[in-house]
N, C-alpha and C positions, 0 to 999 in steps of 0.2 A: 375567558380561563384563569382562576385566583393560579399565580405563579406561571404564567405564561411571560415569554422574553417583551419586552415592549423599547422602541427605539425611536424616539424623535427627531429630526430635524428642519433645520432653515430652508428657507427660499430656496438655498443657495447650495444646498445637500449635506452641509456639517453636521457632523452630528453633534444635538446640546445637551441629550438625555437618551439613557441606557439604562433599563432595570428587568423588575417584573411587576406583576399588576397586584399588589395588596389586596386589595376588595373591589366591589360591584355593584353594590345597591342599586336596586331598579324601584323607580315608580311609576306610576301612570298618571300622566296629565287628567285633566278633568272630562275631557270630552271623552275619554278613554280608548282613543283610537291611538294614541303614539304611548310608546315605553318610553321611558328615558333611565339609561344607565349611565351611572356614576364612575368614572374609573380613575382610583388612588393607586398609585404607585411608587416606588420604593428602589433607588439605585441600589447596583450591587453592596454597596457597603452592610446591606441587610446579611449579607451571607456570614459575617461574623457572628450574627446574633444567632444562629441556628446552630452554631454548632460549640461543644463544650469543651474546654482544656482541662486535662487530669495528667499534668506529669512535672516531675522538679528537674529544675533545672542549676547547678552548683558550680561555678568555675575554681578549677584546680590546677594541679600542676599539667595534665594530659591535655585538658579539655578547657577553653577561654569562651564563653558566651559574654556577648555583645545586647546589645536589649533588640536589635534587627535581624542575630542572628536566630534569636530565640522567636522571634516571628517569624520567620523561614520556616523553622521548625515544626511550630504551631500549624503554620496552613499544610506542610507536607506532614504529619502525622493527624493532622484530625480534619481537614477538609477532605478526605476521603471516606470511601467507602466499599470495602470489596473492592472489585476493579474498577470503580467510578470515581472521579473526583469533581472540583468545583471548579477547575483549570483556571486559578487565578497564576497573572502572572507577579514573580517575586524580586523580578530585578529591578526594581526602583525602590527596592527597600536597604536606605544605609543601616551602617551599623551601629553608629552612635554609642552611650557610654559601657562600659562595663557593666556586668551584672556578675556581685557576688554569689546572691543565690536567690531562685523566684520560683517558688511552690504554688502551682494552680490547682487546686484541690474541686475541679469538674465548675471553673467560670464560664461565662461566655466567653470565648474569643474577641467579642468587641472589645469587651470590659478589660480584657487582657492586654490586646493594642491600645487602650486608653489609656489605662494604670503608667504604662510604658512610656507612651506619649508624654502625659503630663509629669512623668519624675525628671522625663529628659526634654523638655520642651521642645519635644517634635510633633509632627503633626503626623495623622495618617488618615488614609480615607482607598476607595475601591474604586477608580474610575469606571465612565461609561465603556470602558473594551477590554473590563476586570483585570485592569492591572493595579495592583497594589502599591498606596507609595506612604513612607516611611521618614520625614527628612527634617532637618533643621528648620523650625517655624521661619527663623527668619530669613530664609533663602525661599521664603513663598510669596513671593510679590505678586501683586495683582497685575494682569494687563495693560493698566490704563488706571490715573487718578482724575480726582475731583478737584476743581478750581472756579475762581467764580464766574470767568471765562469760558469754559472747555463745554458747555452747551450739552452734557452727557448725562445729567440726573436731573428732579424734578419732584417738587412736594417732600423735601428734608423736613425731619423731625425732630429734635435733641429734647433727651432727657435724663434724668439721673433717676437713681435708683437703687433704694440699701435693701433690699427683696432676699438678697441671698449674703448680706456681708457678714463679715467677722473680723476681730481682730485680736479674737484669744481663740485657742483651738484647742479641745481636749479630745484626744486619741485613746478610747477604752478598748486593749485588745483584750488578746485568751493569756494564757499561761507562758514564761518565760523560765528558764533552768537559770539555777545561781552557780556560781564558781563551785567545783568541787570542795565538800568540806567534811570536817568530821565532828561531830558533836556527843554528848558524853552524859548519859544520867546514871544516879546511883541508886539502887534498886533496894527496897525496903522488905519488910518481909514479906512472903507470898506476892511479889510483882512480876506480871508476868504481861503488863503493859506498858508501851512507853514511848511517852508524845515526846517529839522533837522538834524545834521553832520553826520548819517548815515542811509544809508536805511533799511528798518523798516524788519526785519525778524518775528517779533512777537511784537504785545502792547499787554498791560495788562488793563493800567486804561488810562486817562486823566481828568486835571484839566483845569480850566478858572478861574481866581481872586483865585484861591484855593477851588473854587469848585468844587465836582465833577460833570460829566458830562458821558453820558453815548457812548458808543466806537462800531462802528462795523467795518467791509472788506467792502473796495468798492463793487459796483457790486453785494455784497450775500445780506446785512444788510439793513433794510428797517427804516428810523423814530429814529434814532439814529442822535446824537449830534456833530456828530464827525466820519469820515472816514478814514483808513491808506490801505494801497494794500500793498501786497508783494515785495520787492525789488524797494520799491519808496522810498525817503527818504520825500515826501509829505506829509501832514498831510490836510485833507478838511474839514472846518466847515459845517454845514449845515447854520447857521445863523454867520453873522461876529461879533465876539464876541467885540467888538469895540474900540476904542483907547485905550491906557496902558494897556488895559488886559494879563496880564499874561497866557500865552496857555503853559501848561506841560504835555509831553507825558513821560509812563514810557514804553520803549519797551526797547528788544533785539535787536541790529544793527548787520546787514553784514556789512562783510567785508572781501577784495580778501586772502588765503590762499597761499603765496609766501614764499619759504623754499629756504634757502641758505645752505647747507655743503662742508667745504674742506679738504680736507688733508694737511695740512702746511708742515710734511715731503718729502709728494709725489713734491708739488711742490718746493721746495728748492733743490730736489734729482734732478728734470728737469731743473731747474734754473742753477744749477752747470756744467750741461751737455750739454746745448742748448742755455745757455744765456738769455737776454730779460727776462722775466717775469715767467718761467715756470709753465705756466697756461692752462691747460686743460678744460676746460668748457663743461658741457649738461646742459641741460633744458629737462623737461618730463611734458609734460601737463597731468595732473590726474583728472577733473573735479570730481569725485569719493571721493576724499578726501577734507573734511569739517572741519578738527580740527589741528591744528599749530601740537600736537603729533606726530599724524600719517602720518602727512609731514617730519616731522623729521626720524623719523625713515625706511619711504621709500626712504628719500636720503642715507641714510647709508647704507641701504640694498646695494643700487644701487653702493656705493663705495667699500662694502666690495667684493663685483662679479666686479668689472671695474677698482678700482683705483688701480692695479697695473700691468706694464709689464711683464705679467709671461715668463716662460721658457716653452713653449709646446715643446711634442716630439711624435713622430709618430715610431711605429715598428710594425712589425707582429712580430704573433707567430702563434706555430700549436697548441697549448695547452687548452682546453675548460677551460670556470668558470670565465672569464673577462666581465663586465659590465659595463653598464654606474654608477657613483656614487657612485663607489668602490676608496680605496685608494689603491696604489701601491707604495711598496718601493724599489727605483728606486737605486744601487749603483756601478757603473762603474766609478770610478777614472780616466780612458783615457777620459771620454768626460765629466768629472770636472759637474759629476752628482753624488747627494746622498742627496735626499729628497724621501717625500709623493709625488708622484704624484695624482691628481685626474682625471680620469678615466671621457672623457667628452663623447667619441663615441664609439660604437666597430662595425665593418662591418664585413659580414664573406664573403667568398666565397670559392663556392669546387671546390676543385684541385684536378680532371681527375677522379673523381667519386672513390676518395680515403682516401682523411682524408678533414676538413676544417680548411682555413689558416683563421684568425681572423688578420682588421687590426686596432690597434686600438692608438686613439689621448688624450692622457691626458696632465695637465696643474701642474708646478709647484706650491708651495706654501712659497715658501723660501720667497717672500715680504712681508709676514703677520709671519712670523716665523717658518714658517709651518704650514699644513694642522692641523695636531692634534692639536696644540695647538691654532689655531683659534678657530677650530670647538668646543670646550673645553671651552674657553675663550665665546662664546655664549650662551653656556648651562650652564653657571655658572651668566649669568645676570641674575637679579632679576626683571626686569620691566616688566609691564603686558603690552602686544601689543595691538593697534588696528590695524584692516585691514580695508579698504573703508568706511570711517565713513562716512557713509552719514544717513540723519534722516526717508526716508521713504520708503519701495518696493511696488511697486504696483503688485498685484498679482492676473491675471485673472483666476476666479472659472467657471466650468461651472454648470450651476445648471438645472436639470430635474424633471419633474411634470407628474403625469397622469390627461389626462380628459377623463371620461368615459362619451359615448355620446348614447344615447337611443331612438327608434323609434318605432310607432306604428302604423299596418296596419291593415285595414276592409276588410275583403273579403268577397263579395256579392258573393249569391249562383244564384240569378237571377236578372232579372229586369234592369239589368246593362247600366248606359248611354253609350252609344254611344262617341269612344273616337277619333274615326278616324277623322283627318283633313277632310277632302272632306265628312262627312257624320254629323257633330257635328253640336248640336243643340245652337243656340245661346240664347234661353231665359231659357236653364235650364246646370248648372254647377255643381261639388261637388269636393272640395280641399283635402277631407281624405280619399278616395278609393283607391285602385289600382286594376289593370285589373289584372286577375289572368293568 
């Protein structure tokens, strides 16, 4: 049954997989005598795909938010419905870096966790016992390593690919607010529309000839001297102020967020190898970004992830214990391998009902000076982070109310008027009685 819990244990009873059935397509063999059901299962991390986060977190004098405390709050707030919850254990969630502001406007919770993990250099997952982990990637060591003589691996393949590589990242976000500014326009004859340098994000005051005037939002307010509209540079006067009158608006304008970050060393390496410019560009559209700093952090996060052409290894092992996000040490000089590799995927295959064979894909961090150094450098960064820096989140709420309705009925013991339609009298009627 779709969604049913599944546990897989090895020959000695150890839990090697826990999750739910995702799909179970059926086929019939050529004889028509046998049904074959292929069951596909996903682990409990899939729970985070099923829930949306809609909340604004902002550190202030009263509350300090960290990446980990946001994750805990997301679980408590959005992994519940009515009196039921997903029963996720968050005791293994580390705090991580402080978050200045994070606004999630109906974002998948898995994306929330992933964004926080990428920016902090952390790893997250929900294990087979529904325990949520969020911690420093450099501390996530595999239970064993690979060497030339370890005899715990086979069929190793080494490859390099520039499939998602980029060394110049452009982020095209939404609109950001300028600092508060006052711009002035001198009116001409009969002028009622005044166009300012920036579309208006919010306006606080207006003067005409130095005299304060009333200010309202067009379409909402009435009886004002001047009206402004969001994302419009035009200020409209109810009455033309007259020739030579200076109309001054105090406001915060809107401007588009456009960020470009480059890896100059990577461009130089590509140029030396390939000739030409050596530039690999990528653009990400994210309208939720409304602050320059947030865009910069997002661009740097993409460059950290895709700004190198890594060495990828694929191998098989019969030893359990490896999972995505772990760092496994590989020292096989014959294959020119001596590095910590980040495990990206683990696939399990049953072999004759006797053992489980694991197919592992992992990527080298050599271009970043090694994964341990890279993750440790992220942990040492002191800047506070901003994620999905929007201004508002609209949350729908269900409101219930109780209405009590009462009525009275009068019972006649005798002398009741006729109520049948074929016998009723037209000169007699009552509305406050009920036929017994």
